[in-house]
Structures are given as C-alpha cells and as structure tokens.
ZADO-1210 file (C-alpha; in nm, 4 decimals, padded with zeros to 6 digits):
<atoms>
<atom x="00.0000" y="00.0000" z="00.0000" code="MET" pos="1"/>
<atom x="00.1473" y="00.3375" z="-00.1079" code="LYS" pos="2"/>
<atom x="00.2078" y="00.6024" z="00.1512" code="LYS" pos="3"/>
<atom x="00.1320" y="00.9599" z="00.0486" code="HIS" pos="4"/>
<atom x="00.3339" y="01.2507" z="00.1781" code="VAL" pos="5"/>
<atom x="00.1061" y="01.4717" z="00.3767" code="GLY" pos="6"/>
<atom x="00.0573" y="01.8412" z="00.3046" code="THR" pos="7"/>
<atom x="00.2854" y="01.9566" z="00.5908" code="PRO" pos="8"/>
<atom x="00.5677" y="01.7292" z="00.4655" code="GLY" pos="9"/>
<atom x="00.5261" y="01.8526" z="00.1080" code="LEU" pos="10"/>
<atom x="00.5338" y="02.2163" z="00.2215" code="MET" pos="11"/>
<atom x="00.8516" y="02.1525" z="00.4224" code="LEU" pos="12"/>
<atom x="01.0235" y="02.0036" z="00.1147" code="CYS" pos="13"/>
<atom x="00.9244" y="02.3019" z="-00.1008" code="ILE" pos="14"/>
<atom x="01.0479" y="02.5541" z="00.1611" code="CYS" pos="15"/>
<atom x="01.3840" y="02.3776" z="00.1941" code="LEU" pos="16"/>
<atom x="01.4264" y="02.3741" z="-00.1854" code="SER" pos="17"/>
<atom x="01.3524" y="02.7469" z="-00.2118" code="VAL" pos="18"/>
<atom x="01.6015" y="02.8281" z="00.0659" code="LEU" pos="19"/>
<atom x="01.8755" y="02.6195" z="-00.0956" code="LEU" pos="20"/>
<atom x="01.8266" y="02.7781" z="-00.4378" code="VAL" pos="21"/>
<atom x="01.8151" y="03.1365" z="-00.3069" code="SER" pos="22"/>
<atom x="02.1202" y="03.0799" z="-00.0831" code="GLY" pos="23"/>
<atom x="02.3352" y="02.9720" z="-00.3799" code="CYS" pos="24"/>
<atom x="02.2687" y="03.2808" z="-00.5897" code="GLY" pos="25"/>
<atom x="02.5652" y="03.4736" z="-00.7319" code="LYS" pos="26"/>
<atom x="02.6618" y="03.7951" z="-00.5535" code="LYS" pos="27"/>
<atom x="02.8235" y="04.0887" z="-00.7319" code="GLU" pos="28"/>
<atom x="03.1608" y="04.2060" z="-00.5947" code="ALA" pos="29"/>
<atom x="03.1349" y="04.5469" z="-00.4326" code="ASP" pos="30"/>
<atom x="03.4683" y="04.7079" z="-00.5268" code="PHE" pos="31"/>
<atom x="03.3461" y="05.0572" z="-00.4422" code="GLU" pos="32"/>
<atom x="03.3183" y="04.9780" z="-00.0707" code="ASN" pos="33"/>
<atom x="03.6194" y="04.7477" z="-00.0517" code="ALA" pos="34"/>
<atom x="03.9311" y="04.8768" z="00.1180" code="SER" pos="35"/>
<atom x="04.2204" y="04.9629" z="-00.1153" code="SER" pos="36"/>
<atom x="04.4207" y="04.6684" z="00.0182" code="SER" pos="37"/>
<atom x="04.1489" y="04.4307" z="-00.1002" code="MET" pos="38"/>
<atom x="04.1219" y="04.5697" z="-00.4529" code="LYS" pos="39"/>
<atom x="04.3058" y="04.3975" z="-00.7406" code="PRO" pos="40"/>
<atom x="04.6780" y="04.4828" z="-00.7153" code="GLU" pos="41"/>
<atom x="04.6028" y="04.6786" z="-00.3974" code="GLY" pos="42"/>
<atom x="04.9162" y="04.5329" z="-00.2377" code="HIS" pos="43"/>
<atom x="05.1225" y="04.7384" z="-00.4818" code="LEU" pos="44"/>
<atom x="04.9551" y="05.0569" z="-00.3649" code="LEU" pos="45"/>
<atom x="04.9987" y="04.9663" z="00.0015" code="GLY" pos="46"/>
<atom x="05.3757" y="04.9660" z="00.0231" code="GLY" pos="47"/>
<atom x="05.4866" y="04.7044" z="-00.2271" code="GLY" pos="48"/>
<atom x="05.4160" y="04.3908" z="-00.0228" code="VAL" pos="49"/>
<atom x="05.4153" y="04.0843" z="-00.2453" code="GLY" pos="50"/>
<atom x="05.1503" y="03.8142" z="-00.2823" code="LYS" pos="51"/>
<atom x="05.2712" y="03.6252" z="00.0243" code="THR" pos="52"/>
<atom x="05.2132" y="03.9267" z="00.2490" code="GLY" pos="53"/>
<atom x="05.5803" y="03.9310" z="00.3403" code="ASN" pos="54"/>
<atom x="05.7301" y="04.2844" z="00.3210" code="PRO" pos="55"/>
<atom x="06.0592" y="04.1274" z="00.2096" code="ASN" pos="56"/>
<atom x="05.8903" y="03.9599" z="-00.0882" code="ASP" pos="57"/>
<atom x="05.9471" y="04.2468" z="-00.3326" code="HIS" pos="58"/>
<atom x="05.7901" y="04.2644" z="-00.6766" code="VAL" pos="59"/>
<atom x="06.0649" y="04.2777" z="-00.9389" code="THR" pos="60"/>
<atom x="06.0708" y="04.4326" z="-01.2838" code="ALA" pos="61"/>
<atom x="06.0537" y="04.0812" z="-01.4247" code="GLY" pos="62"/>
<atom x="05.7139" y="04.0293" z="-01.2614" code="ASN" pos="63"/>
<atom x="05.5475" y="04.3463" z="-01.3887" code="ILE" pos="64"/>
<atom x="05.7682" y="04.5305" z="-01.6332" code="GLU" pos="65"/>
<atom x="05.5239" y="04.8076" z="-01.7180" code="SER" pos="66"/>
<atom x="05.4411" y="04.9125" z="-01.3604" code="LEU" pos="67"/>
<atom x="05.6291" y="05.1707" z="-01.1586" code="ASP" pos="68"/>
<atom x="05.6689" y="05.1492" z="-00.7809" code="GLN" pos="69"/>
<atom x="05.3242" y="05.2962" z="-00.7190" code="THR" pos="70"/>
<atom x="05.1517" y="05.0420" z="-00.9428" code="GLY" pos="71"/>
<atom x="05.0876" y="05.2973" z="-01.2190" code="ALA" pos="72"/>
<atom x="05.1059" y="05.1667" z="-01.5736" code="ASN" pos="73"/>
<atom x="05.3869" y="05.3764" z="-01.7217" code="LEU" pos="74"/>
<atom x="05.3240" y="05.2496" z="-02.0735" code="LEU" pos="75"/>
<atom x="04.9716" y="05.3918" z="-02.0560" code="ALA" pos="76"/>
<atom x="05.0764" y="05.7447" z="-01.9594" code="LEU" pos="77"/>
<atom x="04.9516" y="06.0101" z="-02.1993" code="ASP" pos="78"/>
<atom x="05.2622" y="06.1713" z="-02.3561" code="PRO" pos="79"/>
<atom x="05.1086" y="06.5156" z="-02.3080" code="GLY" pos="80"/>
<atom x="05.0133" y="06.4671" z="-01.9436" code="SER" pos="81"/>
<atom x="05.1775" y="06.6303" z="-01.6425" code="GLU" pos="82"/>
<atom x="05.2495" y="06.2847" z="-01.4995" code="GLU" pos="83"/>
<atom x="05.4370" y="06.1832" z="-01.8148" code="HIS" pos="84"/>
<atom x="05.6294" y="06.5115" z="-01.8125" code="GLN" pos="85"/>
<atom x="05.7257" y="06.4679" z="-01.4460" code="ALA" pos="86"/>
<atom x="05.8354" y="06.1077" z="-01.5044" code="THR" pos="87"/>
<atom x="06.0202" y="06.1407" z="-01.8345" code="TYR" pos="88"/>
<atom x="06.0801" y="06.5123" z="-01.8977" code="GLY" pos="89"/>
<atom x="06.1835" y="06.5188" z="-02.2637" code="ARG" pos="90"/>
<atom x="06.3473" y="06.1751" z="-02.2408" code="SER" pos="91"/>
<atom x="06.2238" y="05.8972" z="-02.4657" code="THR" pos="92"/>
<atom x="06.0492" y="05.6232" z="-02.2605" code="PRO" pos="93"/>
<atom x="06.1609" y="05.3891" z="-02.1200" code="PRO" pos="94"/>
<atom x="06.4711" y="05.6075" z="-02.0706" code="LEU" pos="95"/>
<atom x="06.4629" y="05.8444" z="-01.7736" code="TYR" pos="96"/>
<atom x="06.5964" y="06.1960" z="-01.7161" code="PRO" pos="97"/>
<atom x="06.8777" y="06.2589" z="-01.4685" code="VAL" pos="98"/>
<atom x="06.8517" y="06.5500" z="-01.2224" code="PHE" pos="99"/>
<atom x="07.1223" y="06.7677" z="-01.0691" code="PHE" pos="100"/>
<atom x="07.1708" y="06.9844" z="-00.7633" code="ASP" pos="101"/>
<atom x="07.2039" y="07.3609" z="-00.8024" code="PHE" pos="102"/>
<atom x="07.5246" y="07.4671" z="-00.9792" code="ASP" pos="103"/>
<atom x="07.6454" y="07.1055" z="-00.9963" code="SER" pos="104"/>
<atom x="07.7314" y="06.8723" z="-01.2821" code="SER" pos="105"/>
<atom x="07.7530" y="06.5635" z="-01.0577" code="SER" pos="106"/>
<atom x="07.4764" y="06.3077" z="-01.1070" code="VAL" pos="107"/>
<atom x="07.2404" y="06.3265" z="-00.8091" code="ASN" pos="108"/>
<atom x="07.2689" y="05.9961" z="-00.6170" code="ALA" pos="109"/>
<atom x="06.8899" y="05.9816" z="-00.5813" code="ASP" pos="110"/>
<atom x="06.8618" y="05.9257" z="-00.9569" code="TYR" pos="111"/>
<atom x="07.1302" y="05.6602" z="-01.0060" code="LEU" pos="112"/>
<atom x="06.8671" y="05.3841" z="-01.0020" code="GLU" pos="113"/>
<atom x="06.6839" y="05.5411" z="-01.2977" code="ASN" pos="114"/>
<atom x="07.0133" y="05.5944" z="-01.4806" code="LEU" pos="115"/>
<atom x="07.1063" y="05.2309" z="-01.4216" code="ASN" pos="116"/>
<atom x="06.7678" y="05.1231" z="-01.5597" code="ARG" pos="117"/>
<atom x="06.8227" y="05.3383" z="-01.8684" code="SER" pos="118"/>
<atom x="07.1684" y="05.1860" z="-01.9075" code="GLY" pos="119"/>
<atom x="07.0266" y="04.8332" z="-01.8848" code="GLU" pos="120"/>
<atom x="06.7765" y="04.9157" z="-02.1586" code="HIS" pos="121"/>
<atom x="07.0532" y="05.0510" z="-02.3832" code="LEU" pos="122"/>
<atom x="07.2651" y="04.7412" z="-02.3217" code="LEU" pos="123"/>
<atom x="06.9713" y="04.5198" z="-02.4209" code="GLU" pos="124"/>
<atom x="06.8752" y="04.7290" z="-02.7273" code="GLN" pos="125"/>
<atom x="07.2155" y="04.7649" z="-02.8932" code="LYS" pos="126"/>
<atom x="07.0715" y="04.9222" z="-03.2089" code="GLU" pos="127"/>
<atom x="06.9577" y="05.2330" z="-03.0180" code="ILE" pos="128"/>
<atom x="07.1664" y="05.5523" z="-03.0203" code="SER" pos="129"/>
<atom x="07.0812" y="05.8492" z="-02.7998" code="ILE" pos="130"/>
<atom x="07.1399" y="06.2203" z="-02.7559" code="VAL" pos="131"/>
<atom x="07.1877" y="06.3422" z="-02.3999" code="ILE" pos="132"/>
<atom x="07.0486" y="06.6950" z="-02.3643" code="GLU" pos="133"/>
<atom x="07.1902" y="06.9001" z="-02.0756" code="GLY" pos="134"/>
<atom x="06.9634" y="07.1631" z="-01.9185" code="ASN" pos="135"/>
<atom x="06.9896" y="07.4240" z="-01.6429" code="CYS" pos="136"/>
<atom x="06.7524" y="07.6396" z="-01.4434" code="ASP" pos="137"/>
<atom x="06.7015" y="08.0063" z="-01.5297" code="ALA" pos="138"/>
<atom x="06.9638" y="08.1453" z="-01.2919" code="ARG" pos="139"/>
<atom x="07.3141" y="08.2354" z="-01.4157" code="GLY" pos="140"/>
<atom x="07.4344" y="08.3750" z="-01.7479" code="THR" pos="141"/>
<atom x="07.3470" y="08.2104" z="-02.0781" code="ALA" pos="142"/>
<atom x="07.7115" y="08.1167" z="-02.1501" code="ASP" pos="143"/>
<atom x="07.7670" y="07.9723" z="-01.8041" code="TYR" pos="144"/>
<atom x="07.4507" y="07.7639" z="-01.8279" code="ASN" pos="145"/>
<atom x="07.5442" y="07.6298" z="-02.1723" code="LEU" pos="146"/>
<atom x="07.8783" y="07.5142" z="-02.0329" code="ALA" pos="147"/>
<atom x="07.7147" y="07.3635" z="-01.7231" code="LEU" pos="148"/>
<atom x="07.4530" y="07.1847" z="-01.9347" code="GLY" pos="149"/>
<atom x="07.7310" y="07.0337" z="-02.1471" code="GLU" pos="150"/>
<atom x="07.9158" y="06.9109" z="-01.8356" code="LEU" pos="151"/>
<atom x="07.5944" y="06.7507" z="-01.7088" code="ARG" pos="152"/>
<atom x="07.5393" y="06.5711" z="-02.0399" code="ALA" pos="153"/>
<atom x="07.9040" y="06.4545" z="-02.0495" code="LEU" pos="154"/>
<atom x="07.8874" y="06.3152" z="-01.6949" code="ASN" pos="155"/>
<atom x="07.5777" y="06.1126" z="-01.7829" code="VAL" pos="156"/>
<atom x="07.7507" y="05.9925" z="-02.0998" code="LYS" pos="157"/>
<atom x="08.0587" y="05.8820" z="-01.9052" code="ASN" pos="158"/>
<atom x="07.8420" y="05.6988" z="-01.6532" code="TYR" pos="159"/>
<atom x="07.6665" y="05.5064" z="-01.9321" code="LEU" pos="160"/>
<atom x="08.0015" y="05.4246" z="-02.0947" code="ILE" pos="161"/>
<atom x="08.1222" y="05.2840" z="-01.7609" code="ASN" pos="162"/>
<atom x="07.8114" y="05.0634" z="-01.7582" code="LEU" pos="163"/>
<atom x="07.9212" y="04.9219" z="-02.0951" code="GLY" pos="164"/>
<atom x="07.7264" y="05.1315" z="-02.3475" code="VAL" pos="165"/>
<atom x="07.9443" y="05.2001" z="-02.6544" code="ALA" pos="166"/>
<atom x="08.0650" y="05.5604" z="-02.6757" code="GLU" pos="167"/>
<atom x="07.9756" y="05.5891" z="-03.0456" code="ASN" pos="168"/>
<atom x="07.6083" y="05.5384" z="-02.9564" code="ARG" pos="169"/>
<atom x="07.5943" y="05.8519" z="-02.7390" code="ILE" pos="170"/>
<atom x="07.5985" y="06.2164" z="-02.8469" code="LYS" pos="171"/>
<atom x="07.5679" y="06.5166" z="-02.6173" code="THR" pos="172"/>
<atom x="07.4271" y="06.8649" z="-02.6536" code="THR" pos="173"/>
<atom x="07.3491" y="07.1504" z="-02.4168" code="SER" pos="174"/>
<atom x="07.0493" y="07.3807" z="-02.4123" code="TYR" pos="175"/>
<atom x="07.1617" y="07.5569" z="-02.0953" code="GLY" pos="176"/>
<atom x="06.8638" y="07.7536" z="-01.9672" code="SER" pos="177"/>
<atom x="06.7276" y="07.8223" z="-02.3163" code="GLU" pos="178"/>
<atom x="06.4617" y="07.5504" z="-02.3203" code="ARG" pos="179"/>
<atom x="06.2991" y="07.5168" z="-01.9763" code="PRO" pos="180"/>
<atom x="06.0446" y="07.2385" z="-01.9458" code="LEU" pos="181"/>
<atom x="05.8896" y="07.4084" z="-01.6416" code="TYR" pos="182"/>
<atom x="05.8401" y="07.7840" z="-01.6924" code="PRO" pos="183"/>
<atom x="05.7930" y="07.8786" z="-01.3247" code="GLY" pos="184"/>
<atom x="06.0360" y="08.0915" z="-01.1232" code="SER" pos="185"/>
<atom x="06.0227" y="07.8831" z="-00.8051" code="ASP" pos="186"/>
<atom x="06.2429" y="07.6168" z="-00.6439" code="GLU" pos="187"/>
<atom x="06.0321" y="07.3255" z="-00.7706" code="GLU" pos="188"/>
<atom x="06.0424" y="07.4431" z="-01.1321" code="SER" pos="189"/>
<atom x="06.4141" y="07.5184" z="-01.1135" code="TRP" pos="190"/>
<atom x="06.4844" y="07.1722" z="-00.9700" code="ALA" pos="191"/>
<atom x="06.2905" y="07.0040" z="-01.2530" code="MET" pos="192"/>
<atom x="06.4828" y="07.2088" z="-01.5127" code="ASN" pos="193"/>
<atom x="06.8259" y="07.1024" z="-01.3808" code="ARG" pos="194"/>
<atom x="06.8110" y="06.7927" z="-01.5944" code="ARG" pos="195"/>
<atom x="06.9744" y="06.5807" z="-01.8601" code="ALA" pos="196"/>
<atom x="06.7274" y="06.4096" z="-02.0934" code="ASP" pos="197"/>
<atom x="06.8098" y="06.0846" z="-02.2734" code="LEU" pos="198"/>
<atom x="06.6499" y="06.1167" z="-02.6151" code="VAL" pos="199"/>
<atom x="06.6255" y="05.8596" z="-02.8927" code="ILE" pos="200"/>
<atom x="06.6354" y="06.0754" z="-03.2104" code="PRO" pos="201"/>
</atoms>
C-alpha cells in the first residue's frame, strides 16, 4: 500500500528547496566599498608587499615590467600629461631623465637607479643611439649655463660608458637655460629644469 506525503511534509520540502536555491545565488563584488588593500593589485599601492604578504617579498621588474613602484602603468601614460612630463621630462620612454643639484654637474645619487635602468635598456637594445640633452635652471648667465649643461650631459655619458654602453652610440648637446620644461620661477620648477634628458632621435 502506497504512503502519500502529507501536506505539511510537502510544504517543508518546497520551503527547503527554495532556501537552498536562493542561498546559492551569485553575488556581485562590491569594489566601491572594498578597502584599497582588497582591490586587485592593492598590495602594490599599500607599500609594495608581495603576494605572500611578506614585506621582504618584493615585486621585481621581471614580474610586472610596465608598472612603476606605485603600481601605475607607465606604458599607458599620456605623452602630453603632467604625470608623463614629471616622469620622463623630454626623455624617450623607457629612458629616464637625470637631475642635478644647483650649480652642480655631478649626477644626483637619488637618480642613479633610474640611470642604471636606462643603461640596462641601452645594453639590451644595442641598435639604439641616444642624444643626452643638458639643461639648467634660469639662474646664471646664458654662456655659463650652456657650459654647465654640457658638463651635465658629459657626466651622464661617461656613466653610461662605464656601464658598458658604446661611446659611439651617445651624443651630447646643451640647451643651458634656453629651453625650460617648467616655466615657473620657483624652487620646484628650477629643480625640474636642472636635468639631462636621454632622447632617442
């Protein structure tokens, strides 16, 4: 003799089925309200901690070649943007400008890492030749600044030669203070104009 499931039992089965189905629904990720450390690549923005969470596990250029230390995609920078200008000056990416202290032709130690990176690129791309353009801020006479700009360009050239870049691949020129990239008459603008750009003609 067949047993029939009573109405209460049938209702219980239906309720359980509805709960199971509704509980398995897909939820949309809420990136707007997520903390920056939980967003994709947020670890790069939070101090450069690697995937393991270990501060000593640094991300290397081999892992993400097109990202700078802030996680910004350098290859996507608009060539006319202020960010591009601040990063590259008049240099040809991925080569970087070199900056100098006031009235000095010595390469500023803070920029040796960028110069080394430019040198590595030139050693890898042996068909590339460059022009190093020396620049000065607006202070001083035109003749003095032309001479200082030339010394700055020559010091960068000598540094690259010591890294192994062939001398015949590097030319130098000086614009002195004749071609400022930043037109302001303040310390920040002057500092940005004391520069040698590495340009691929």
